C-alpha positions as CSV (number, residue, x, y, z in Angstrom):
1,M,-0.1,-0.1,0.0
2,M,1.5,3.4,-1.1
3,L,1.2,6.4,0.7
4,N,1.7,9.9,-0.7
5,S,3.5,12.7,1.3
6,D,0.1,14.1,2.7
7,Q,-1.2,11.0,4.0
8,T,0.1,9.0,7.1
9,E,-0.8,5.7,8.1
10,I,-3.2,6.7,11.0
11,D,-5.2,8.7,8.5
12,M,-6.0,5.6,6.4
13,P,-8.9,3.2,7.3
14,P,-8.2,-0.2,8.3
15,S,-8.9,-2.5,5.1
16,H,-7.7,-5.5,6.4
17,S,-6.5,-7.1,9.9
18,E,-3.2,-6.6,11.5
19,T,-1.7,-9.9,10.7
20,E,-2.5,-9.6,7.1
21,S,-1.0,-6.2,6.9
22,V,2.4,-7.5,8.4
23,F,2.4,-10.7,5.8
24,S,1.5,-8.4,2.8
25,D,4.0,-5.9,3.5
26,C,6.8,-8.5,3.7
27,G,5.7,-10.1,0.4
28,G,4.6,-13.4,2.2
29,G,1.4,-15.3,1.1
30,G,-0.3,-14.6,4.8
31,G,-2.5,-17.5,4.4
32,R,-2.9,-20.4,6.7
33,G,-1.1,-22.8,4.4
34,A,2.3,-20.6,4.4
35,G,5.6,-22.8,4.2
36,V,8.3,-22.9,6.4
37,E,10.5,-20.9,4.2
38,E,7.7,-18.2,4.0
39,A,6.9,-18.4,7.7
40,G,10.7,-17.5,8.6
41,S,10.7,-14.7,6.3
42,I,7.4,-13.3,7.6
43,G,8.9,-13.3,11.0
44,L,12.0,-11.6,10.0
45,C,9.9,-8.9,8.4
46,A,7.4,-8.7,11.7
47,Q,10.4,-8.1,13.6
48,S,12.1,-5.3,11.5
49,R,8.7,-3.7,11.3
50,L,8.4,-3.6,15.1
51,A,12.0,-2.3,15.7
52,E,10.8,1.3,15.4
53,P,8.9,1.8,18.3
54,G,10.8,5.1,19.2
55,E,8.6,7.0,16.3
56,A,5.3,5.3,17.1
57,L,5.8,6.1,20.7
58,K,6.6,9.8,20.0
59,K,3.4,10.1,18.0
60,D,1.5,8.6,20.9
61,L,2.8,11.0,23.3
62,Q,2.5,14.2,21.5
63,H,-1.2,14.5,22.5
64,L,-0.7,13.7,26.0
65,T,-0.5,16.2,28.7
66,R,2.8,16.9,30.6
67,E,1.3,15.0,33.7
68,E,0.2,12.0,31.5
69,R,3.7,11.9,29.9
70,R,5.4,11.9,33.4
71,R,3.0,9.0,34.6
72,R,3.8,6.9,31.7
73,R,7.6,7.5,32.0
74,R,7.3,6.6,35.6
75,A,5.7,3.3,34.9
76,T,8.7,2.1,33.2
77,A,10.8,-0.5,34.7
78,K,14.0,1.4,34.3
79,Y,12.6,4.3,36.2
80,R,11.2,2.2,39.0
81,T,14.5,0.3,39.6
82,A,16.4,3.4,39.5
83,H,13.6,5.2,41.9
84,A,13.9,2.0,44.2
85,T,17.8,2.4,44.3
86,R,17.8,5.9,45.3
87,E,15.0,5.1,48.0
88,R,17.2,2.6,49.6
89,I,20.3,4.8,49.6
90,R,18.0,7.5,51.2
91,V,16.8,5.2,53.7
92,E,20.3,3.7,54.5
93,A,21.5,7.1,55.0
94,F,18.5,7.9,57.3
95,N,19.2,5.0,59.5
96,M,23.1,5.6,59.8
97,A,22.3,9.2,61.2
98,F,19.9,7.5,63.8
99,A,22.6,5.1,64.7
100,E,25.2,8.2,65.0
101,L,22.6,10.0,67.2
102,R,21.9,6.7,69.4
103,K,25.8,6.5,69.9
104,L,25.8,9.9,71.5
105,L,22.9,9.1,74.2
106,P,23.5,7.8,77.4
107,T,21.1,4.9,78.2
108,L,21.2,1.9,80.6
109,P,22.1,-0.5,79.3
110,P,24.1,1.3,76.7
111,D,23.7,-1.4,74.1
112,K,19.6,-1.1,74.5
113,K,18.0,-1.2,71.3
114,L,15.7,2.0,70.8
115,S,13.1,2.5,68.2
116,K,13.5,5.6,66.2
117,I,10.9,7.9,68.0
118,E,12.7,6.8,71.5
119,I,16.0,7.9,70.1
120,L,14.3,11.4,69.3
121,R,12.8,11.4,72.4
122,L,15.8,10.7,74.4
123,A,17.8,13.3,72.1
124,I,15.5,15.9,73.2
125,C,15.4,14.9,77.0
126,Y,19.1,14.8,76.8
127,I,19.7,18.2,75.0
128,S,17.5,19.7,77.6
129,Y,19.3,18.3,80.4
130,L,22.6,19.8,78.9
131,N,21.1,23.1,78.5
132,H,20.0,22.8,82.2
133,V,23.5,21.8,83.4
134,L,25.1,25.1,81.4
135,D,22.7,27.4,83.1
136,V,23.7,26.3,86.5
């Protein structure tokens, strides 16, 4: 099927099924009785036809709003793994900061396991105690 410069594939009405278009574009018979040789060449043509997803994706994304494009980008596996890695690094740094603060606080026994909220409350009490000591 030949297109002139003014037409695009999107403007054309669907005249046959998707599988027929793949077969007819590749020169294969397209029928159920296709031989092994034809099936092999059809598979290669179908793969080369699908090798240009960037152009089709750009056309799909042009009509979307900025927020919709952002949502689609965030839905990709690459974005999710990168985000998960950044989040792991952030949580690790957060936990290290609590561990450092915990080392500075006096408790009995010294190796007692404290939750994050207990560490913060104990730090507040300890700072107020040190302020009191300095004022006296």
